[in-house]
N, C-alpha and C positions, 0 to 999 in steps of 0.2 A: 208066227207073226203076232205082235201085240194088238189087242183090240183098239180101235180108234176111240178117242175120248168122246163122250157125249155130254151135252150141256142141258141142264134143266133150270127153270126159273121158279123160285118159290114165290109165295104171295106177296112178299115185300119187295120183289123186283131184284133180289140178289141172285146172280148167276152162280150155279154150283156145277163143277166139272168132275165127272167120275172117270178114272183112268187106272189101268193096271199099274202105272208107274207112280201112283200117289204115295205109297210108303216111302219110296226113294226121295220124292220131293219133300215129304214131311220131315225126313231126317235132315235134308239139306237146309230147309228153312229153320229147323230147330237149332242147327249149328250156327247159322247166320245170326239168329236172335241171341244165342248165348254169347257170341262175340260182342254184339252191341251192348248187352247187359253188362258184361265184364268191363267194357270201356266206360260206360256210364257210371258204374259203381266206383270207378277211380276218383270221381268227384268227391271231395271231402266236405262240401257245403251241406247245410241243412236248412235251406230257405223255406219260407212259409207258403210259397206259391203252390196251388193245387188245381191245375187246369182240368177242364173237362176232357178235352182232346177226343171227343166222340161225336160222330154225326148224330143227327136227331133220330134216325132210324136205328132200331135195335137188331141184334143178331137173330137169325132163325133158331129154332129149338135145336139144341145139341151142338151148334156151331161155336167154336172157341177162337178167340184172338188174343194175342199177347204183344206187348210193345215195350220199347225202352227209348228214352230220350233225355233231354235236358230242359230245365225250366229255371226261371230266375224271378226274383222279386226286387224291384227297383223303386225306392222311395222318391216321391216328388216333394217339392217345397223344402221345408227345413227339417224334415224328419232325420235324414242322414246327419245333418249338422248337430241336431240335438243329441243323437246317440254318440257321435264322436266327442262332443263336448262333455258328456257324462263320463266317458272313459278318461278324460284329462283331469277330472276333479280331485283325484286322490282321496285322502281321508277328509270327509266333509264336516266332521264334528256334529254339533247340534244346531248349526245355522239353518233356520227353517227354509230360506230360499234355496240354499244349496242342497238340502235334503229333497225338496220337491223336484229340483232339476235332475238329481240323480235317479229318483224313483221314476220320473217320466221317461228318462232314457232307458232304464231297466225294463219297464213294462212295454214300451214301444219295441225294443229289441226282441223281447221274448215273443211278442204277438205278431209283429210284421216280419221279423227275420229277413231283412233285405240282403239277400245273397243268392248265389247259384245253388242248385240242388239237382240230384238225379231224379228221374221220373220213370218208374217201372210199373206196369199195369197188366192185368188180364181180365177178360170178360167172357161170359158164356150166355148163349141164348137159352131162355127158360121156357119158351113157348107162350102162346097167348099174347104176344106183343110185350113180353117181359124180358128183362136182362139183369144179371147180377155181375158184380165185379169187385176187384181189389186194386188199390193204388198205393204205391209207396214213394215217398219223396225225401227220405233221410230224416225228416222231422216228424212225419206222421204216417200212420198206416190206416187207410180208409176202406171200409166195406160199404158198397153202394148197391142200390136197386133202382131200376127205372122202368116205366111203362111208356110205350109209344103208340100214338094213333097215326095210321098211315093212310094218305090219300094219293095214290099213284106215286109221283116223284117227291111229294112233300110230306113231311112228318112233323109231329109235335110230341116231345117227350117231357115227362115230369119225373123227377127222381128224388131220392132221399139217401143221405149217407151219414155214417157215424165213424168217428176217427179217434184213435189213441195218439196223443201228442206228447213228445218228449223234446225239450230243448237241450242244448249242450253248450259248454263253455268254449268260446272261440279264442280267448286270450289267456295267457298263463297267469296263475295266481301270484300275487305279490305278498310281501310280509310287512306292508306299511301299517304300523300301529302307532303312528305319531300323534293321532288324536282319536278319542273315543267317538263312536258313531259308525254310520255307513261308510263304505269305501267304494271306489270306482270299480273294484272287482265285481260288484253287484250288477253292473251293466250286462255281463255275460254269465248270468246265474243259471243254475240248473233248475228246471221246472218241468212238471209233468201234469197231464190232465186229459181232458177229452173234448171232443167237438162234435157238432152236428151241422148239416147243411141241406138246403133244398135247391137243386138246380132245375131250371126249365129252359129248353132249347127248341127252336123251330129251324128246320133246314130243308134243303133241296139236294137231290142227288141225280146224276145222269144215269142212263141205262147202263147196267154193268158196274155202277159205282166208280166209274173212271174219275169223275170229279164230284165232290160234295162240298157244300158250304153250309154253315150254321151260325146262328146268333142266339143269344139268350141272356139270362140273368141268374145270379145265385145269391142267396142270403144264408148267413150262418152265424154260429156262436161257438166260442171256445171258453173253457174254464181251466185255468192253470194255477198251480200252487207249488211252493218250494221255499227255500231259505236264502235270504240275502246276507252276504258277509257283513258282520256287525262286530266292530272292535270295542272291547271293554277291558280296559287295563292293558295287560300284555297278551290277552287271548282274543281269538277270533271265533265268534259264535254265529249261528244261523238265526236271523230274524225272520219269523214266519211271514210269508207274503202270499196274497191271493190276487189273481187278475181275471177280469171278465172282458172278453173281446168279441164285439159284434162287428159284422162286416157285410157289405153288399157289393156285388160285382156286376159289370156288364161285360160281355165277351163276344168275340168274333173268331170263327175258325174255318179252316179249309183243309181238304184232303185231295190228294191226287195219286193215282196208281191204278191198280187192278188186281183182281184175285191172283195170287194170295198176298201181295205186298203193297203197302201204301206209305206215303209220307204225309204226316199231318202237322199243321201249324195252328197256333192259337194265340190271341192277345187278349188279356183280361185287364180291366181297369177297376180298382177296388177302393172303396171308402172304408176306413177303419175307425171304430170308436172303442177306446180302451180305458178302463178304469180299474183301480185296485187299491189295496191297502197293505201296509206293513206294520207290524207291532214290534217296538223297540223296548227291551227291558234294560233300562239304565241302572237300576239297582233293585233290591228286593221290594222297596217301597214305591218305586217310580216306574210307570209303564206308559209309553207314548204310542198312540195310534196315528199313523199318517195316511191320508187319502189323496190320491192323485188321479186326474182324468186327462187324457190326451187323445188327439185325433190325427189322422194322416191319410194320404193318398198314395197308392202304389200302382205301377203297371207291371204286368207279368207276361212276358213272351214265353212261348214253349214250342218245341219241335220234337217229333218222335217218329220212329220207324215202327210200323205195325205189321204183324204177320198173322194170317188167318190159317187155322188148321182144320 
């Protein structure tokens, strides 16, 4: 006869169950998570949303969790209209107002990336109230660390993260060379760079972590660079461009379930401040530097299934 499961409670209030059947359960959970990850990976989007999707309490030392879900970035106000208008401009020539309009659309699209994206993550408890983790969203890969202070059912966590960011083209390239200058292809330009962020959350969880809620804020920065399509004669070249993206978010999240499976949801509201420049080489003797700044608001809902091992 198999031994009966025994439950223990660690200092953070997390119940841990030991059982002779645990290896079988782990294999089942791993299979379930693999199916969820494969389904999420089918999403082709690479939105810029990067939700926390973690309670304020951290994992005990050696405990591992992994999860997969979906998130989206939805622009408020006129941001979507500005990006769509930029795609309709075609070849803008040297008209200053049209150049600025196209650059604003290009820089907003690269920074805010308003679309759906997959969310895949894993975290491990490091002991001493510390936790490390990885998050992938199709646009960025983030490495994060956080520390939590625990008071019975309430916790406060402070974290830091660094990310590698790569945008990708969402629209097919055209061969419009009807006028020299930037073209609307530049709205969906390739860019790459890095980012950093500082999240802080405070939260409450019930005994056994059946229910958890959290609220917090996050500030961060991204630096992107790449080449915007630039028509000169019958050729299309890359005009060097750099973008700086500052953002600040407020967030609310909740989790329901129980060891070893949870469903988590979160809603983030973010203010974005984007500025950048592009350098256009019209000829060997003429070089033009364009600077544009734009701002916008987004909301980012997210939902995921989390499995603890």
